[in-house]
C-alpha positions in Angstrom: -5.6 13.1 9.0 -5.6 15.8 6.4 -8.2 17.4 4.2 -7.4 15.2 1.3 -8.0 12.1 3.3 -11.3 13.4 4.8 -12.6 14.4 1.3 -11.6 10.9 -0.1 -13.3 9.2 2.9 -16.5 11.2 2.3 -16.6 10.3 -1.3 -15.9 6.6 -0.6 -18.6 6.5 2.2 -21.2 8.1 -0.1 -20.0 6.3 -3.3 -19.6 9.6 -5.1 -17.0 10.6 -7.7 -14.6 7.7 -7.3 -12.0 9.1 -9.7 -11.8 12.3 -7.7 -11.7 10.3 -4.5 -8.8 8.2 -5.8 -6.9 11.3 -6.8 -7.4 12.8 -3.3 -6.3 9.5 -1.7 -3.2 9.5 -3.8 -2.4 13.0 -2.7 -2.9 12.1 0.9 -0.6 9.1 0.5 2.0 11.3 -1.0 1.9 13.6 2.0 2.0 10.7 4.5 1.4 7.0 3.9 -0.8 5.6 6.6 -3.1 2.6 6.6 -6.1 4.9 6.6 -5.0 6.5 3.3 -4.3 3.1 1.6 -7.6 1.7 2.9 -9.8 4.5 1.6 -8.0 4.2 -1.8 -8.7 0.5 -1.8 -12.4 1.1 -1.1 -12.5 3.7 -3.9 -10.7 1.4 -6.4 -13.1 -1.4 -5.6 -16.1 0.9 -6.1 -14.7 1.8 -9.5 -14.4 -1.9 -10.5 -10.6 -2.1 -10.2 -10.4 -5.2 -7.9 -6.7 -5.8 -8.7 -5.8 -2.2 -7.6 -8.1 -2.5 -4.6 -6.4 -5.7 -3.5 -2.9 -4.1 -3.7 -4.0 -1.0 -1.8 -5.7 -3.1 0.9 -2.6 -5.2 1.3 -0.6 -2.0 1.9 -3.2 -0.9 4.4 -3.0 -4.2 6.2 0.8 -4.0 6.4 0.8 -0.4 7.5 -1.9 -1.1 10.1 0.0 -3.9 11.6 2.7 -1.4 12.6 0.2 1.3 13.8 -0.9 2.0 17.3 -4.6 2.4 18.2 -7.6 1.4 16.2 -7.1 -0.8 13.2 -10.0 -2.8 11.5 -7.9 -5.8 10.7 -10.9 -8.1 10.3 -12.6 -5.7 7.9 -9.5 -5.4 5.7 -8.8 -9.1 5.7 -12.4 -9.8 4.7 -12.1 -7.3 1.8 -8.8 -8.8 0.7 -10.3 -12.3 0.6 -13.3 -11.0 -1.4 -11.1 -9.1 -4.0 -8.8 -12.1 -4.8 
């Protein structure tokens, strides 16, 4: 993961500066779309009150994660999708 992702993850985890976090997540997605990037963007969008955007990003994360090898928190993402509908 790159610096943009790590910074966005920090902001999401600490519920700080969501607009900046979303911009950093977008930059990370531009560089390489992975489930982690889409998921952190979904969390940040939800924190900002954009449930529709969060739902779309979480669905992308779910779809990307299904193709990924290694750790993937499918249950966490599915629970969030259900809650944001």
